[in-house]
PDB file of N, CA, C and O in Angstrom, chain B, residues numbered from 101:
ATOM      1  N   MET B 101    -127.608 233.997 -53.925  1.00  0.00           N
ATOM      2  CA  MET B 101    -128.799 234.738 -54.254  1.00  0.00           C
ATOM      3  C   MET B 101    -128.594 235.421 -55.608  1.00  0.00           C
ATOM      4  O   MET B 101    -127.471 235.722 -56.011  1.00  0.00           O
ATOM      5  N   VAL B 102    -129.660 235.645 -56.261  1.00  0.00           N
ATOM      6  CA  VAL B 102    -129.622 236.249 -57.582  1.00  0.00           C
ATOM      7  C   VAL B 102    -130.517 237.474 -57.589  1.00  0.00           C
ATOM      8  O   VAL B 102    -131.645 237.440 -57.096  1.00  0.00           O
ATOM      9  N   ARG B 103    -129.996 238.562 -58.158  1.00  0.00           N
ATOM     10  CA  ARG B 103    -130.825 239.769 -58.287  1.00  0.00           C
ATOM     11  C   ARG B 103    -132.019 239.494 -59.187  1.00  0.00           C
ATOM     12  O   ARG B 103    -131.934 238.705 -60.128  1.00  0.00           O
ATOM     13  N   ALA B 104    -133.117 240.144 -58.889  1.00  0.00           N
ATOM     14  CA  ALA B 104    -134.329 239.976 -59.692  1.00  0.00           C
ATOM     15  C   ALA B 104    -134.027 240.253 -61.160  1.00  0.00           C
ATOM     16  O   ALA B 104    -133.389 241.251 -61.495  1.00  0.00           O
ATOM     17  N   GLY B 105    -134.482 239.381 -62.011  1.00  0.00           N
ATOM     18  CA  GLY B 105    -134.268 239.540 -63.443  1.00  0.00           C
ATOM     19  C   GLY B 105    -132.987 238.912 -63.936  1.00  0.00           C
ATOM     20  O   GLY B 105    -132.918 238.493 -65.091  1.00  0.00           O
ATOM     21  N   LYS B 106    -131.971 238.832 -63.099  1.00  0.00           N
ATOM     22  CA  LYS B 106    -130.678 238.285 -63.514  1.00  0.00           C
ATOM     23  C   LYS B 106    -130.775 236.785 -63.789  1.00  0.00           C
ATOM     24  O   LYS B 106    -130.183 236.289 -64.747  1.00  0.00           O
ATOM     25  N   SER B 107    -131.524 236.059 -62.945  1.00  0.00           N
ATOM     26  CA  SER B 107    -131.629 234.608 -63.141  1.00  0.00           C
ATOM     27  C   SER B 107    -132.297 234.283 -64.470  1.00  0.00           C
ATOM     28  O   SER B 107    -131.926 233.313 -65.130  1.00  0.00           O
ATOM     29  N   GLY B 108    -133.268 235.076 -64.861  1.00  0.00           N
ATOM     30  CA  GLY B 108    -133.932 234.838 -66.135  1.00  0.00           C
ATOM     31  C   GLY B 108    -133.023 235.073 -67.318  1.00  0.00           C
ATOM     32  O   GLY B 108    -133.085 234.351 -68.313  1.00  0.00           O
ATOM     33  N   LEU B 109    -132.181 236.080 -67.210  1.00  0.00           N
ATOM     34  CA  LEU B 109    -131.283 236.405 -68.309  1.00  0.00           C
ATOM     35  C   LEU B 109    -130.156 235.394 -68.464  1.00  0.00           C
ATOM     36  O   LEU B 109    -129.844 234.981 -69.580  1.00  0.00           O
ATOM     37  N   VAL B 110    -129.554 234.999 -67.373  1.00  0.00           N
ATOM     38  CA  VAL B 110    -128.372 234.135 -67.429  1.00  0.00           C
ATOM     39  C   VAL B 110    -128.734 232.655 -67.358  1.00  0.00           C
ATOM     40  O   VAL B 110    -128.205 231.850 -68.125  1.00  0.00           O
ATOM     41  N   LEU B 111    -129.625 232.295 -66.450  1.00  0.00           N
ATOM     42  CA  LEU B 111    -129.929 230.891 -66.225  1.00  0.00           C
ATOM     43  C   LEU B 111    -131.194 230.414 -66.920  1.00  0.00           C
ATOM     44  O   LEU B 111    -131.475 229.216 -66.950  1.00  0.00           O
ATOM     45  N   GLY B 112    -131.953 231.340 -67.477  1.00  0.00           N
ATOM     46  CA  GLY B 112    -133.191 230.951 -68.139  1.00  0.00           C
ATOM     47  C   GLY B 112    -134.252 230.488 -67.160  1.00  0.00           C
ATOM     48  O   GLY B 112    -135.063 229.621 -67.486  1.00  0.00           O
ATOM     49  N   LEU B 113    -134.256 231.061 -65.957  1.00  0.00           N
ATOM     50  CA  LEU B 113    -135.197 230.667 -64.911  1.00  0.00           C
ATOM     51  C   LEU B 113    -136.155 231.797 -64.589  1.00  0.00           C
ATOM     52  O   LEU B 113    -135.860 232.971 -64.815  1.00  0.00           O
ATOM     53  N   LYS B 114    -137.300 231.422 -64.059  1.00  0.00           N
ATOM     54  CA  LYS B 114    -138.247 232.412 -63.572  1.00  0.00           C
ATOM     55  C   LYS B 114    -137.807 232.878 -62.193  1.00  0.00           C
ATOM     56  O   LYS B 114    -137.129 232.143 -61.475  1.00  0.00           O
ATOM     57  N   GLY B 115    -138.187 234.088 -61.821  1.00  0.00           N
ATOM     58  CA  GLY B 115    -137.872 234.602 -60.499  1.00  0.00           C
ATOM     59  C   GLY B 115    -138.360 233.669 -59.409  1.00  0.00           C
ATOM     60  O   GLY B 115    -139.480 233.164 -59.474  1.00  0.00           O
ATOM     61  N   GLY B 116    -137.522 233.438 -58.404  1.00  0.00           N
ATOM     62  CA  GLY B 116    -137.869 232.549 -57.319  1.00  0.00           C
ATOM     63  C   GLY B 116    -137.646 231.085 -57.623  1.00  0.00           C
ATOM     64  O   GLY B 116    -137.957 230.225 -56.798  1.00  0.00           O
ATOM     65  N   ALA B 117    -137.115 230.791 -58.787  1.00  0.00           N
ATOM     66  CA  ALA B 117    -136.898 229.398 -59.183  1.00  0.00           C
ATOM     67  C   ALA B 117    -135.425 229.084 -59.386  1.00  0.00           C
ATOM     68  O   ALA B 117    -135.074 228.308 -60.275  1.00  0.00           O
ATOM     69  N   VAL B 118    -134.567 229.673 -58.580  1.00  0.00           N
ATOM     70  CA  VAL B 118    -133.133 229.433 -58.745  1.00  0.00           C
ATOM     71  C   VAL B 118    -132.801 228.012 -58.318  1.00  0.00           C
ATOM     72  O   VAL B 118    -133.225 227.562 -57.253  1.00  0.00           O
ATOM     73  N   THR B 119    -132.052 227.315 -59.140  1.00  0.00           N
ATOM     74  CA  THR B 119    -131.640 225.933 -58.902  1.00  0.00           C
ATOM     75  C   THR B 119    -130.221 225.763 -59.428  1.00  0.00           C
ATOM     76  O   THR B 119    -129.864 226.370 -60.437  1.00  0.00           O
ATOM     77  N   PRO B 120    -129.407 224.946 -58.762  1.00  0.00           N
ATOM     78  CA  PRO B 120    -128.056 224.735 -59.291  1.00  0.00           C
ATOM     79  C   PRO B 120    -128.073 224.075 -60.668  1.00  0.00           C
ATOM     80  O   PRO B 120    -127.093 224.160 -61.408  1.00  0.00           O
ATOM     81  N   LEU B 121    -129.165 223.429 -61.009  1.00  0.00           N
ATOM     82  CA  LEU B 121    -129.256 222.805 -62.328  1.00  0.00           C
ATOM     83  C   LEU B 121    -129.345 223.842 -63.440  1.00  0.00           C
ATOM     84  O   LEU B 121    -129.113 223.516 -64.605  1.00  0.00           O
ATOM     85  N   GLY B 122    -129.675 225.080 -63.103  1.00  0.00           N
ATOM     86  CA  GLY B 122    -129.786 226.145 -64.091  1.00  0.00           C
ATOM     87  C   GLY B 122    -128.465 226.543 -64.732  1.00  0.00           C
ATOM     88  O   GLY B 122    -128.466 227.224 -65.758  1.00  0.00           O
ATOM     89  N   VAL B 123    -127.335 226.136 -64.152  1.00  0.00           N
ATOM     90  CA  VAL B 123    -126.050 226.527 -64.739  1.00  0.00           C
ATOM     91  C   VAL B 123    -125.841 225.937 -66.126  1.00  0.00           C
ATOM     92  O   VAL B 123    -124.954 226.374 -66.858  1.00  0.00           O
ATOM     93  N   VAL B 124    -126.644 224.954 -66.489  1.00  0.00           N
ATOM     94  CA  VAL B 124    -126.547 224.403 -67.834  1.00  0.00           C
ATOM     95  C   VAL B 124    -126.768 225.502 -68.881  1.00  0.00           C
ATOM     96  O   VAL B 124    -126.263 225.397 -69.998  1.00  0.00           O
ATOM     97  N   ASN B 125    -127.513 226.547 -68.530  1.00  0.00           N
ATOM     98  CA  ASN B 125    -127.791 227.655 -69.446  1.00  0.00           C
ATOM     99  C   ASN B 125    -126.771 228.793 -69.355  1.00  0.00           C
ATOM    100  O   ASN B 125    -126.840 229.742 -70.136  1.00  0.00           O
ATOM    101  N   ASP B 126    -125.842 228.712 -68.429  1.00  0.00           N
ATOM    102  CA  ASP B 126    -124.848 229.773 -68.227  1.00  0.00           C
ATOM    103  C   ASP B 126    -123.605 229.487 -69.069  1.00  0.00           C
ATOM    104  O   ASP B 126    -122.567 229.083 -68.544  1.00  0.00           O
ATOM    105  N   LYS B 127    -123.720 229.696 -70.353  1.00  0.00           N
ATOM    106  CA  LYS B 127    -122.642 229.379 -71.294  1.00  0.00           C
ATOM    107  C   LYS B 127    -121.419 230.284 -71.128  1.00  0.00           C
ATOM    108  O   LYS B 127    -120.305 229.891 -71.475  1.00  0.00           O
ATOM    109  N   ASP B 128    -121.624 231.492 -70.601  1.00  0.00           N
ATOM    110  CA  ASP B 128    -120.509 232.441 -70.441  1.00  0.00           C
ATOM    111  C   ASP B 128    -119.907 232.420 -69.040  1.00  0.00           C
ATOM    112  O   ASP B 128    -119.082 233.271 -68.710  1.00  0.00           O
ATOM    113  N   ASN B 129    -120.309 231.460 -68.216  1.00  0.00           N
ATOM    114  CA  ASN B 129    -119.771 231.314 -66.864  1.00  0.00           C
ATOM    115  C   ASN B 129    -119.906 232.595 -66.038  1.00  0.00           C
ATOM    116  O   ASN B 129    -118.957 233.012 -65.373  1.00  0.00           O
ATOM    117  N   GLN B 130    -121.077 233.212 -66.082  1.00  0.00           N
ATOM    118  CA  GLN B 130    -121.330 234.439 -65.328  1.00  0.00           C
ATOM    119  C   GLN B 130    -121.738 234.170 -63.887  1.00  0.00           C
ATOM    120  O   GLN B 130    -121.648 235.055 -63.037  1.00  0.00           O
ATOM    121  N   VAL B 131    -122.191 232.934 -63.611  1.00  0.00           N
ATOM    122  CA  VAL B 131    -122.715 232.587 -62.296  1.00  0.00           C
ATOM    123  C   VAL B 131    -121.654 231.850 -61.490  1.00  0.00           C
ATOM    124  O   VAL B 131    -120.975 230.964 -62.008  1.00  0.00           O
ATOM    125  N   ARG B 132    -121.515 232.215 -60.236  1.00  0.00           N
ATOM    126  CA  ARG B 132    -120.621 231.515 -59.312  1.00  0.00           C
ATOM    127  C   ARG B 132    -121.499 230.682 -58.383  1.00  0.00           C
ATOM    128  O   ARG B 132    -122.328 231.229 -57.656  1.00  0.00           O
ATOM    129  N   VAL B 133    -121.324 229.383 -58.405  1.00  0.00           N
ATOM    130  CA  VAL B 133    -122.124 228.470 -57.594  1.00  0.00           C
ATOM    131  C   VAL B 133    -121.469 228.318 -56.222  1.00  0.00           C
ATOM    132  O   VAL B 133    -120.278 228.020 -56.125  1.00  0.00           O
ATOM    133  N   VAL B 134    -122.250 228.525 -55.170  1.00  0.00           N
ATOM    134  CA  VAL B 134    -121.790 228.325 -53.790  1.00  0.00           C
ATOM    135  C   VAL B 134    -122.765 227.362 -53.130  1.00  0.00           C
ATOM    136  O   VAL B 134    -123.967 227.620 -53.071  1.00  0.00           O
ATOM    137  N   LEU B 135    -122.236 226.255 -52.636  1.00  0.00           N
ATOM    138  CA  LEU B 135    -123.046 225.209 -52.029  1.00  0.00           C
ATOM    139  C   LEU B 135    -122.751 225.090 -50.534  1.00  0.00           C
ATOM    140  O   LEU B 135    -121.647 225.408 -50.091  1.00  0.00           O
ATOM    141  N   ASP B 136    -123.718 224.642 -49.772  1.00  0.00           N
ATOM    142  CA  ASP B 136    -123.563 224.405 -48.343  1.00  0.00           C
ATOM    143  C   ASP B 136    -122.601 223.223 -48.150  1.00  0.00           C
ATOM    144  O   ASP B 136    -122.879 222.116 -48.612  1.00  0.00           O
ATOM    145  N   ALA B 137    -121.478 223.456 -47.472  1.00  0.00           N
ATOM    146  CA  ALA B 137    -120.461 222.420 -47.286  1.00  0.00           C
ATOM    147  C   ALA B 137    -121.011 221.219 -46.529  1.00  0.00           C
ATOM    148  O   ALA B 137    -120.731 220.081 -46.904  1.00  0.00           O
ATOM    149  N   ALA B 138    -121.784 221.444 -45.478  1.00  0.00           N
ATOM    150  CA  ALA B 138    -122.344 220.335 -44.692  1.00  0.00           C
ATOM    151  C   ALA B 138    -123.267 219.480 -45.544  1.00  0.00           C
ATOM    152  O   ALA B 138    -123.246 218.254 -45.440  1.00  0.00           O
ATOM    153  N   MET B 139    -124.071 220.108 -46.379  1.00  0.00           N
ATOM    154  CA  MET B 139    -124.976 219.381 -47.257  1.00  0.00           C
ATOM    155  C   MET B 139    -124.179 218.513 -48.229  1.00  0.00           C
ATOM    156  O   MET B 139    -124.556 217.375 -48.506  1.00  0.00           O
ATOM    157  N   MET B 140    -123.089 219.052 -48.738  1.00  0.00           N
ATOM    158  CA  MET B 140    -122.301 218.331 -49.722  1.00  0.00           C
ATOM    159  C   MET B 140    -121.440 217.229 -49.092  1.00  0.00           C
ATOM    160  O   MET B 140    -121.068 216.276 -49.777  1.00  0.00           O
ATOM    161  N   ARG B 141    -121.126 217.345 -47.823  1.00  0.00           N
ATOM    162  CA  ARG B 141    -120.357 216.297 -47.128  1.00  0.00           C
ATOM    163  C   ARG B 141    -121.248 215.122 -46.717  1.00  0.00           C
ATOM    164  O   ARG B 141    -120.758 214.012 -46.509  1.00  0.00           O
ATOM    165  N   ALA B 142    -122.517 215.361 -46.602  1.00  0.00           N
ATOM    166  CA  ALA B 142    -123.450 214.318 -46.180  1.00  0.00           C
ATOM    167  C   ALA B 142    -123.657 213.321 -47.321  1.00  0.00           C
ATOM    168  O   ALA B 142    -123.469 213.645 -48.493  1.00  0.00           O
ATOM    169  N   SER B 143    -124.039 212.133 -46.959  1.00  0.00           N
ATOM    170  CA  SER B 143    -124.303 211.118 -47.986  1.00  0.00           C
ATOM    171  C   SER B 143    -125.780 211.066 -48.358  1.00  0.00           C
ATOM    172  O   SER B 143    -126.218 210.169 -49.078  1.00  0.00           O
ATOM    173  N   GLN B 144    -126.534 212.029 -47.866  1.00  0.00           N
ATOM    174  CA  GLN B 144    -127.968 212.081 -48.116  1.00  0.00           C
ATOM    175  C   GLN B 144    -128.260 212.662 -49.505  1.00  0.00           C
ATOM    176  O   GLN B 144    -127.549 213.554 -49.968  1.00  0.00           O
ATOM    177  N   PRO B 145    -129.297 212.159 -50.161  1.00  0.00           N
ATOM    178  CA  PRO B 145    -129.691 212.747 -51.451  1.00  0.00           C
ATOM    179  C   PRO B 145    -130.139 214.200 -51.268  1.00  0.00           C
ATOM    180  O   PRO B 145    -130.645 214.587 -50.214  1.00  0.00           O
ATOM    181  N   ILE B 146    -129.942 214.981 -52.310  1.00  0.00           N
ATOM    182  CA  ILE B 146    -130.342 216.385 -52.332  1.00  0.00           C
ATOM    183  C   ILE B 146    -131.526 216.501 -53.290  1.00  0.00           C
ATOM    184  O   ILE B 146    -131.473 216.020 -54.421  1.00  0.00           O
ATOM    185  N   LEU B 147    -132.582 217.140 -52.824  1.00  0.00           N
ATOM    186  CA  LEU B 147    -133.764 217.339 -53.660  1.00  0.00           C
ATOM    187  C   LEU B 147    -133.786 218.771 -54.164  1.00  0.00           C
ATOM    188  O   LEU B 147    -133.581 219.708 -53.393  1.00  0.00           O
ATOM    189  N   MET B 148    -134.031 218.941 -55.439  1.00  0.00           N
ATOM    190  CA  MET B 148    -134.081 220.278 -56.039  1.00  0.00           C
ATOM    191  C   MET B 148    -135.025 220.269 -57.221  1.00  0.00           C
ATOM    192  O   MET B 148    -135.406 219.215 -57.731  1.00  0.00           O
ATOM    193  N   HIS B 149    -135.391 221.454 -57.643  1.00  0.00           N
ATOM    194  CA  HIS B 149    -136.267 221.582 -58.804  1.00  0.00           C
ATOM    195  C   HIS B 149    -135.425 221.617 -60.073  1.00  0.00           C
ATOM    196  O   HIS B 149    -134.326 222.172 -60.076  1.00  0.00           O
ATOM    197  N   PRO B 150    -135.939 221.026 -61.155  1.00  0.00           N
ATOM    198  CA  PRO B 150    -135.232 221.105 -62.436  1.00  0.00           C
ATOM    199  C   PRO B 150    -135.368 222.491 -63.047  1.00  0.00           C
ATOM    200  O   PRO B 150    -136.088 223.343 -62.528  1.00  0.00           O
ATOM    201  N   VAL B 151    -134.687 222.700 -64.126  1.00  0.00           N
ATOM    202  CA  VAL B 151    -134.691 223.996 -64.813  1.00  0.00           C
ATOM    203  C   VAL B 151    -136.077 224.343 -65.336  1.00  0.00           C
ATOM    204  O   VAL B 151    -136.418 225.521 -65.441  1.00  0.00           O
ATOM    205  N   ALA B 152    -136.871 223.348 -65.661  1.00  0.00           N
ATOM    206  CA  ALA B 152    -138.182 223.581 -66.273  1.00  0.00           C
ATOM    207  C   ALA B 152    -139.199 224.210 -65.331  1.00  0.00           C
ATOM    208  O   ALA B 152    -140.255 224.645 -65.792  1.00  0.00           O
ATOM    209  N   GLY B 153    -138.929 224.276 -64.043  1.00  0.00           N
ATOM    210  CA  GLY B 153    -139.873 224.878 -63.111  1.00  0.00           C
ATOM    211  C   GLY B 153    -139.948 224.104 -61.814  1.00  0.00           C
ATOM    212  O   GLY B 153    -139.170 223.180 -61.578  1.00  0.00           O
ATOM    213  N   ASN B 154    -140.887 224.488 -60.983  1.00  0.00           N
ATOM    214  CA  ASN B 154    -140.953 223.850 -59.677  1.00  0.00           C
ATOM    215  C   ASN B 154    -142.134 222.898 -59.531  1.00  0.00           C
ATOM    216  O   ASN B 154    -142.682 222.750 -58.438  1.00  0.00           O
ATOM    217  N   THR B 155    -142.522 222.263 -60.612  1.00  0.00           N
ATOM    218  CA  THR B 155    -143.613 221.300 -60.544  1.00  0.00           C
ATOM    219  C   THR B 155    -143.098 219.868 -60.417  1.00  0.00           C
ATOM    220  O   THR B 155    -143.888 218.940 -60.243  1.00  0.00           O
ATOM    221  N   HIS B 156    -141.789 219.685 -60.504  1.00  0.00           N
ATOM    222  CA  HIS B 156    -141.162 218.373 -60.370  1.00  0.00           C
ATOM    223  C   HIS B 156    -139.983 218.494 -59.412  1.00  0.00           C
ATOM    224  O   HIS B 156    -139.539 219.597 -59.093  1.00  0.00           O
ATOM    225  N   THR B 157    -139.486 217.358 -58.961  1.00  0.00           N
ATOM    226  CA  THR B 157    -138.325 217.341 -58.083  1.00  0.00           C
ATOM    227  C   THR B 157    -137.294 216.365 -58.626  1.00  0.00           C
ATOM    228  O   THR B 157    -137.633 215.258 -59.044  1.00  0.00           O
ATOM    229  N   VAL B 158    -136.039 216.780 -58.617  1.00  0.00           N
ATOM    230  CA  VAL B 158    -134.917 215.945 -59.026  1.00  0.00           C
ATOM    231  C   VAL B 158    -134.167 215.560 -57.761  1.00  0.00           C
ATOM    232  O   VAL B 158    -133.984 216.389 -56.869  1.00  0.00           O
ATOM    233  N   VAL B 159    -133.737 214.315 -57.677  1.00  0.00           N
ATOM    234  CA  VAL B 159    -132.991 213.827 -56.522  1.00  0.00           C
ATOM    235  C   VAL B 159    -131.594 213.422 -56.990  1.00  0.00           C
ATOM    236  O   VAL B 159    -131.447 212.560 -57.856  1.00  0.00           O
ATOM    237  N   LEU B 160    -130.569 214.051 -56.410  1.00  0.00           N
ATOM    238  CA  LEU B 160    -129.178 213.742 -56.751  1.00  0.00           C
ATOM    239  C   LEU B 160    -128.369 213.534 -55.480  1.00  0.00           C
ATOM    240  O   LEU B 160    -128.622 214.180 -54.463  1.00  0.00           O
ATOM    241  N   LEU B 161    -127.404 212.638 -55.537  1.00  0.00           N
ATOM    242  CA  LEU B 161    -126.425 212.530 -54.463  1.00  0.00           C
ATOM    243  C   LEU B 161    -125.431 213.683 -54.604  1.00  0.00           C
ATOM    244  O   LEU B 161    -125.228 214.188 -55.708  1.00  0.00           O
ATOM    245  N   PRO B 162    -124.812 214.104 -53.507  1.00  0.00           N
ATOM    246  CA  PRO B 162    -123.864 215.226 -53.595  1.00  0.00           C
ATOM    247  C   PRO B 162    -122.806 215.040 -54.686  1.00  0.00           C
ATOM    248  O   PRO B 162    -122.520 215.976 -55.432  1.00  0.00           O
ATOM    249  N   GLN B 163    -122.230 213.853 -54.783  1.00  0.00           N
ATOM    250  CA  GLN B 163    -121.185 213.631 -55.793  1.00  0.00           C
ATOM    251  C   GLN B 163    -121.735 213.742 -57.210  1.00  0.00           C
ATOM    252  O   GLN B 163    -121.014 214.135 -58.126  1.00  0.00           O
ATOM    253  N   ASP B 164    -122.998 213.401 -57.393  1.00  0.00           N
ATOM    254  CA  ASP B 164    -123.603 213.522 -58.719  1.00  0.00           C
ATOM    255  C   ASP B 164    -123.880 214.980 -59.071  1.00  0.00           C
ATOM    256  O   ASP B 164    -123.757 215.374 -60.231  1.00  0.00           O
ATOM    257  N   LEU B 165    -124.250 215.775 -58.084  1.00  0.00           N
ATOM    258  CA  LEU B 165    -124.412 217.210 -58.330  1.00  0.00           C
ATOM    259  C   LEU B 165    -123.079 217.819 -58.735  1.00  0.00           C
ATOM    260  O   LEU B 165    -123.029 218.647 -59.645  1.00  0.00           O
ATOM    261  N   LEU B 166    -121.995 217.420 -58.068  1.00  0.00           N
ATOM    262  CA  LEU B 166    -120.669 217.937 -58.435  1.00  0.00           C
ATOM    263  C   LEU B 166    -120.278 217.528 -59.851  1.00  0.00           C
ATOM    264  O   LEU B 166    -119.694 218.323 -60.586  1.00  0.00           O
ATOM    265  N   LYS B 167    -120.594 216.303 -60.234  1.00  0.00           N
ATOM    266  CA  LYS B 167    -120.315 215.849 -61.603  1.00  0.00           C
ATOM    267  C   LYS B 167    -121.103 216.675 -62.614  1.00  0.00           C
ATOM    268  O   LYS B 167    -120.578 217.054 -63.661  1.00  0.00           O
ATOM    269  N   TYR B 168    -122.355 216.949 -62.296  1.00  0.00           N
ATOM    270  CA  TYR B 168    -123.210 217.751 -63.178  1.00  0.00           C
ATOM    271  C   TYR B 168    -122.628 219.154 -63.343  1.00  0.00           C
ATOM    272  O   TYR B 168    -122.504 219.654 -64.461  1.00  0.00           O
ATOM    273  N   LEU B 169    -122.272 219.783 -62.225  1.00  0.00           N
ATOM    274  CA  LEU B 169    -121.716 221.134 -62.283  1.00  0.00           C
ATOM    275  C   LEU B 169    -120.428 221.146 -63.098  1.00  0.00           C
ATOM    276  O   LEU B 169    -120.202 222.063 -63.889  1.00  0.00           O
ATOM    277  N   ASP B 170    -119.588 220.138 -62.910  1.00  0.00           N
ATOM    278  CA  ASP B 170    -118.342 220.038 -63.670  1.00  0.00           C
ATOM    279  C   ASP B 170    -118.628 219.900 -65.168  1.00  0.00           C
ATOM    280  O   ASP B 170    -117.967 220.531 -65.993  1.00  0.00           O
ATOM    281  N   ALA B 171    -119.603 219.080 -65.507  1.00  0.00           N
ATOM    282  CA  ALA B 171    -119.966 218.898 -66.912  1.00  0.00           C
ATOM    283  C   ALA B 171    -120.483 220.195 -67.533  1.00  0.00           C
ATOM    284  O   ALA B 171    -120.373 220.400 -68.742  1.00  0.00           O
ATOM    285  N   CYS B 172    -121.050 221.068 -66.694  1.00  0.00           N
ATOM    286  CA  CYS B 172    -121.546 222.368 -67.157  1.00  0.00           C
ATOM    287  C   CYS B 172    -120.461 223.446 -67.116  1.00  0.00           C
ATOM    288  O   CYS B 172    -120.723 224.599 -67.459  1.00  0.00           O
ATOM    289  N   GLY B 173    -119.245 223.081 -66.700  1.00  0.00           N
ATOM    290  CA  GLY B 173    -118.143 224.039 -66.661  1.00  0.00           C
ATOM    291  C   GLY B 173    -118.129 224.932 -65.437  1.00  0.00           C
ATOM    292  O   GLY B 173    -117.551 226.018 -65.478  1.00  0.00           O
ATOM    293  N   HIS B 174    -118.752 224.503 -64.343  1.00  0.00           N
ATOM    294  CA  HIS B 174    -118.815 225.311 -63.123  1.00  0.00           C
ATOM    295  C   HIS B 174    -118.167 224.568 -61.955  1.00  0.00           C
ATOM    296  O   HIS B 174    -118.577 223.461 -61.606  1.00  0.00           O
ATOM    297  N   THR B 175    -117.167 225.181 -61.367  1.00  0.00           N
ATOM    298  CA  THR B 175    -116.529 224.647 -60.167  1.00  0.00           C
ATOM    299  C   THR B 175    -117.083 225.422 -58.985  1.00  0.00           C
ATOM    300  O   THR B 175    -116.854 226.626 -58.875  1.00  0.00           O
ATOM    301  N   PRO B 176    -117.812 224.748 -58.097  1.00  0.00           N
ATOM    302  CA  PRO B 176    -118.447 225.479 -56.997  1.00  0.00           C
ATOM    303  C   PRO B 176    -117.488 225.824 -55.867  1.00  0.00           C
ATOM    304  O   PRO B 176    -116.421 225.226 -55.721  1.00  0.00           O
ATOM    305  N   LEU B 177    -117.895 226.792 -55.084  1.00  0.00           N
ATOM    306  CA  LEU B 177    -117.293 227.066 -53.788  1.00  0.00           C
ATOM    307  C   LEU B 177    -118.218 226.440 -52.753  1.00  0.00           C
ATOM    308  O   LEU B 177    -119.359 226.096 -53.059  1.00  0.00           O
ATOM    309  N   PHE B 178    -117.723 226.294 -51.532  1.00  0.00           N
ATOM    310  CA  PHE B 178    -118.510 225.667 -50.477  1.00  0.00           C
ATOM    311  C   PHE B 178    -118.547 226.589 -49.267  1.00  0.00           C
ATOM    312  O   PHE B 178    -117.508 227.028 -48.774  1.00  0.00           O
ATOM    313  N   ALA B 179    -119.748 226.874 -48.798  1.00  0.00           N
ATOM    314  CA  ALA B 179    -119.929 227.740 -47.633  1.00  0.00           C
ATOM    315  C   ALA B 179    -120.016 226.872 -46.380  1.00  0.00           C
ATOM    316  O   ALA B 179    -120.872 225.995 -46.267  1.00  0.00           O
ATOM    317  N   ASP B 180    -119.101 227.142 -45.439  1.00  0.00           N
ATOM    318  CA  ASP B 180    -119.151 226.465 -44.142  1.00  0.00           C
ATOM    319  C   ASP B 180    -119.831 227.432 -43.178  1.00  0.00           C
ATOM    320  O   ASP B 180    -119.209 228.377 -42.692  1.00  0.00           O
ATOM    321  N   PHE B 181    -121.093 227.193 -42.909  1.00  0.00           N
ATOM    322  CA  PHE B 181    -121.872 228.119 -42.094  1.00  0.00           C
ATOM    323  C   PHE B 181    -121.528 228.034 -40.612  1.00  0.00           C
ATOM    324  O   PHE B 181    -121.872 228.934 -39.845  1.00  0.00           O
ATOM    325  N   GLN B 182    -120.854 226.965 -40.201  1.00  0.00           N
ATOM    326  CA  GLN B 182    -120.417 226.854 -38.805  1.00  0.00           C
ATOM    327  C   GLN B 182    -119.261 227.799 -38.515  1.00  0.00           C
ATOM    328  O   GLN B 182    -119.163 228.350 -37.418  1.00  0.00           O
ATOM    329  N   THR B 183    -118.381 227.988 -39.503  1.00  0.00           N
ATOM    330  CA  THR B 183    -117.199 228.835 -39.306  1.00  0.00           C
ATOM    331  C   THR B 183    -117.274 230.140 -40.094  1.00  0.00           C
ATOM    332  O   THR B 183    -116.368 230.970 -40.016  1.00  0.00           O
ATOM    333  N   SER B 184    -118.341 230.316 -40.843  1.00  0.00           N
ATOM    334  CA  SER B 184    -118.516 231.511 -41.696  1.00  0.00           C
ATOM    335  C   SER B 184    -117.361 231.687 -42.659  1.00  0.00           C
ATOM    336  O   SER B 184    -116.837 232.788 -42.821  1.00  0.00           O
ATOM    337  N   THR B 185    -116.966 230.593 -43.298  1.00  0.00           N
ATOM    338  CA  THR B 185    -115.882 230.642 -44.274  1.00  0.00           C
ATOM    339  C   THR B 185    -116.356 230.067 -45.608  1.00  0.00           C
ATOM    340  O   THR B 185    -117.333 229.321 -45.674  1.00  0.00           O
ATOM    341  N   ILE B 186    -115.641 230.433 -46.657  1.00  0.00           N
ATOM    342  CA  ILE B 186    -115.875 229.902 -47.995  1.00  0.00           C
ATOM    343  C   ILE B 186    -114.667 229.028 -48.327  1.00  0.00           C
ATOM    344  O   ILE B 186    -113.520 229.446 -48.173  1.00  0.00           O
ATOM    345  N   LEU B 187    -114.947 227.816 -48.781  1.00  0.00           N
ATOM    346  CA  LEU B 187    -113.897 226.851 -49.090  1.00  0.00           C
ATOM    347  C   LEU B 187    -113.852 226.569 -50.570  1.00  0.00           C
ATOM    348  O   LEU B 187    -114.884 226.550 -51.241  1.00  0.00           O
ATOM    349  N   ASP B 188    -112.626 226.344 -51.090  1.00  0.00           N
ATOM    350  CA  ASP B 188    -112.471 225.951 -52.494  1.00  0.00           C
ATOM    351  C   ASP B 188    -112.770 224.473 -52.698  1.00  0.00           C
ATOM    352  O   ASP B 188    -113.246 224.060 -53.755  1.00  0.00           O
ATOM    353  N   THR B 189    -112.483 223.688 -51.670  1.00  0.00           N
ATOM    354  CA  THR B 189    -112.709 222.237 -51.737  1.00  0.00           C
ATOM    355  C   THR B 189    -113.316 221.761 -50.418  1.00  0.00           C
ATOM    356  O   THR B 189    -113.292 222.470 -49.412  1.00  0.00           O
ATOM    357  N   LEU B 190    -113.844 220.575 -50.448  1.00  0.00           N
ATOM    358  CA  LEU B 190    -114.420 219.992 -49.233  1.00  0.00           C
ATOM    359  C   LEU B 190    -113.365 219.254 -48.444  1.00  0.00           C
ATOM    360  O   LEU B 190    -113.661 218.696 -47.387  1.00  0.00           O
TER     361      LEU B 190
END
C-alpha cells in the first residue's frame, strides 16, 4: 500500500492507480515491491494497469513481471498469505 500522495511523487501515478509497472519511475529505489507468492508461483497470466492509467490492461506472465522488475532495479519480496510470512525468494 502507498500513502496518499506518495505514489504520485515516487512512481508518477495518480492516487488509486498503484501498479508494479510504476517502479520504472522509482529511480532512487524508494519503493519496496511485495508480491503475492501464490500469484507468482502460478503459471497464469497476471493482468494489471500500465503506468499511463487504468484505461488499458497489460498481461504478463509471472516470470516476465520478475524480469521487468529486475530491469527496473527492484528485487521483490513475496507475501505468503497462507502462512503470514514474507519470503525473499519463491
